[in-house]
MIMARDREN-910878 format. One record per residue (C-alpha): residue in one letter; x, y, z. Coordinates in Angstrom, 3 decimals. Example, Ala and Ser with C-alpha at 12.3 -4.5 7.8 and 13.67 -1.06 7.14 Angstrom:
2
<a; <12.300; -4.500; 7.800>>;
<s; <13.670; -1.060; 7.140>>;
This chain:
154
<m; <67.916; 95.104; 248.658>>;
<e; <64.331; 95.662; 248.386>>;
<l; <63.573; 92.773; 250.656>>;
<e; <65.498; 94.116; 253.263>>;
<r; <63.980; 97.800; 252.867>>;
<l; <60.304; 95.935; 253.027>>;
<e; <61.404; 94.216; 256.237>>;
<h; <62.886; 97.380; 257.573>>;
<d; <59.584; 99.419; 256.822>>;
<a; <57.162; 96.526; 258.101>>;
<t; <59.456; 96.547; 261.564>>;
<y; <58.763; 100.070; 261.882>>;
<s; <55.377; 99.968; 261.086>>;
<a; <54.525; 96.634; 263.335>>;
<q; <56.027; 98.099; 266.633>>;
<a; <54.009; 101.457; 265.803>>;
<y; <50.758; 99.926; 265.869>>;
<f; <51.417; 98.046; 268.542>>;
<e; <52.649; 101.319; 270.635>>;
<a; <49.585; 103.072; 269.303>>;
<a; <47.421; 99.888; 270.371>>;
<k; <48.947; 100.292; 273.845>>;
<s; <48.408; 103.699; 274.260>>;
<t; <44.618; 103.693; 272.900>>;
<s; <43.767; 100.961; 275.107>>;
<f; <45.000; 102.618; 278.512>>;
<w; <42.740; 105.785; 277.607>>;
<s; <40.100; 104.171; 276.478>>;
<r; <39.674; 102.157; 279.923>>;
<t; <40.528; 105.596; 281.115>>;
<v; <37.654; 107.563; 279.722>>;
<v; <35.756; 104.443; 281.345>>;
<f; <36.891; 104.056; 284.383>>;
<l; <37.774; 107.436; 285.576>>;
<p; <34.055; 108.891; 285.185>>;
<a; <32.308; 105.785; 286.526>>;
<l; <34.874; 106.240; 289.407>>;
<v; <34.056; 109.993; 289.812>>;
<a; <29.943; 108.680; 289.551>>;
<a; <30.383; 106.545; 292.543>>;
<t; <32.083; 108.962; 294.631>>;
<a; <29.914; 111.772; 293.846>>;
<g; <27.122; 109.189; 294.861>>;
<i; <28.595; 108.027; 298.175>>;
<i; <28.875; 111.541; 299.334>>;
<s; <25.435; 112.925; 297.737>>;
<t; <24.063; 109.706; 299.584>>;
<l; <26.345; 110.666; 303.038>>;
<y; <26.096; 113.901; 303.333>>;
<s; <22.962; 114.863; 301.693>>;
<a; <24.617; 117.304; 299.225>>;
<r; <22.458; 117.742; 296.421>>;
<i; <25.722; 118.303; 293.684>>;
<g; <27.087; 115.173; 294.121>>;
<g; <23.658; 113.332; 292.863>>;
<s; <24.317; 115.629; 289.861>>;
<i; <27.790; 115.161; 289.468>>;
<s; <27.095; 111.609; 290.013>>;
<a; <24.738; 111.257; 287.162>>;
<v; <26.838; 113.352; 284.784>>;
<a; <29.984; 111.321; 285.276>>;
<g; <27.717; 107.936; 285.220>>;
<a; <26.740; 108.680; 281.712>>;
<v; <29.651; 109.756; 280.285>>;
<a; <31.205; 106.056; 281.537>>;
<a; <27.643; 104.387; 280.304>>;
<t; <28.587; 106.403; 276.660>>;
<a; <32.486; 105.723; 276.482>>;
<s; <31.685; 101.908; 277.042>>;
<f; <28.548; 102.237; 275.220>>;
<l; <30.473; 103.389; 271.892>>;
<g; <33.015; 100.678; 272.815>>;
<s; <36.072; 102.602; 273.351>>;
<g; <38.901; 99.825; 273.284>>;
<g; <37.838; 99.144; 269.464>>;
<r; <40.252; 101.076; 267.864>>;
<a; <42.710; 99.699; 270.378>>;
<e; <42.070; 95.744; 268.609>>;
<s; <41.939; 97.554; 264.790>>;
<y; <45.319; 98.818; 265.804>>;
<r; <46.974; 95.349; 267.225>>;
<e; <45.494; 93.423; 264.017>>;
<s; <47.228; 96.007; 262.101>>;
<a; <50.602; 95.355; 264.415>>;
<r; <49.926; 91.124; 263.688>>;
<r; <49.812; 91.602; 260.369>>;
<y; <52.746; 94.052; 260.123>>;
<t; <54.823; 91.456; 261.804>>;
<n; <53.811; 88.247; 259.867>>;
<l; <54.895; 90.882; 256.933>>;
<r; <58.314; 91.432; 258.477>>;
<h; <58.988; 87.507; 259.198>>;
<a; <57.887; 86.493; 255.613>>;
<a; <60.868; 88.980; 254.292>>;
<r; <63.446; 88.170; 256.828>>;
<l; <62.965; 84.561; 255.773>>;
<e; <63.032; 85.798; 252.090>>;
<v; <66.060; 88.017; 252.584>>;
<a; <68.022; 84.792; 254.215>>;
<m; <66.971; 82.265; 251.013>>;
<t; <67.927; 85.451; 248.264>>;
<g; <71.260; 82.947; 247.771>>;
<t; <68.956; 79.986; 246.616>>;
<r; <66.481; 82.269; 244.740>>;
<s; <66.799; 82.837; 241.066>>;
<e; <66.540; 86.634; 240.195>>;
<q; <62.267; 85.531; 238.537>>;
<d; <61.636; 84.124; 241.763>>;
<l; <63.017; 86.999; 244.069>>;
<e; <60.341; 89.571; 241.688>>;
<t; <58.019; 87.094; 241.969>>;
<i; <58.236; 86.875; 246.065>>;
<l; <58.992; 90.530; 246.188>>;
<r; <55.812; 91.437; 244.183>>;
<s; <53.512; 89.402; 246.322>>;
<l; <55.072; 90.614; 249.198>>;
<h; <54.304; 94.368; 248.173>>;
<q; <50.797; 93.093; 247.411>>;
<e; <50.498; 91.851; 250.845>>;
<r; <51.737; 95.443; 252.334>>;
<a; <49.050; 97.069; 249.822>>;
<a; <46.377; 95.065; 251.449>>;
<i; <47.699; 95.707; 254.986>>;
<v; <47.954; 99.325; 254.028>>;
<l; <43.999; 99.491; 252.653>>;
<t; <42.530; 97.968; 255.986>>;
<d; <44.697; 100.029; 258.337>>;
<e; <43.799; 102.955; 260.258>>;
<p; <46.537; 105.601; 260.159>>;
<v; <48.414; 105.854; 263.353>>;
<s; <50.336; 109.676; 264.801>>;
<n; <53.774; 110.116; 263.897>>;
<r; <54.294; 110.341; 267.681>>;
<f; <53.758; 106.214; 267.848>>;
<y; <56.294; 106.264; 265.027>>;
<a; <58.609; 108.109; 266.432>>;
<r; <57.850; 105.697; 270.180>>;
<a; <58.485; 102.971; 267.894>>;
<s; <62.215; 104.071; 266.554>>;
<r; <63.254; 104.611; 270.250>>;
<r; <62.519; 101.185; 271.016>>;
<i; <63.669; 99.315; 267.791>>;
<s; <66.708; 101.324; 268.825>>;
<a; <67.386; 100.003; 272.262>>;
<g; <66.405; 96.770; 271.018>>;
<v; <62.761; 95.475; 271.448>>;
<t; <62.261; 93.736; 267.830>>;
<a; <66.171; 92.065; 268.425>>;
<y; <66.248; 88.439; 268.304>>;
<h; <67.709; 87.332; 271.533>>;
<t; <69.452; 83.333; 271.365>>;
<q; <71.046; 81.841; 274.475>>;
<p; <73.633; 79.652; 274.595>>;
<g; <72.402; 75.733; 274.554>>;
């Protein structure tokens, strides 16, 4: 059924965007932190041992860290997180409609499906595409049960 396919697609898209957000966030923090750490270390070495090269290294590394920070290296991660949340909302809406299919007329189902497809199209228009490696990672995590609903006995 088309609603189930839409739910499946939204599940994989949401997880891929969450994976992209995690990775991008990690690397954006690393791009700022490592050069800042190098700058601090080189500055200390330069001060303690009067090594001229330490000052140059400190200045270059500090400039790299400042540039990365100024350019807002975490902005892309937040964009990916927002897309993931929107796909998750679409997934939940599709899952609800799948559960309700027995109570809906053919006409109602068509209207709902068209509406959900329009919502998906709106998400696709605004999200930034992610690499296929994030879809592969998402697939592995979904297969491992990351998106499964677990209920505990009352």
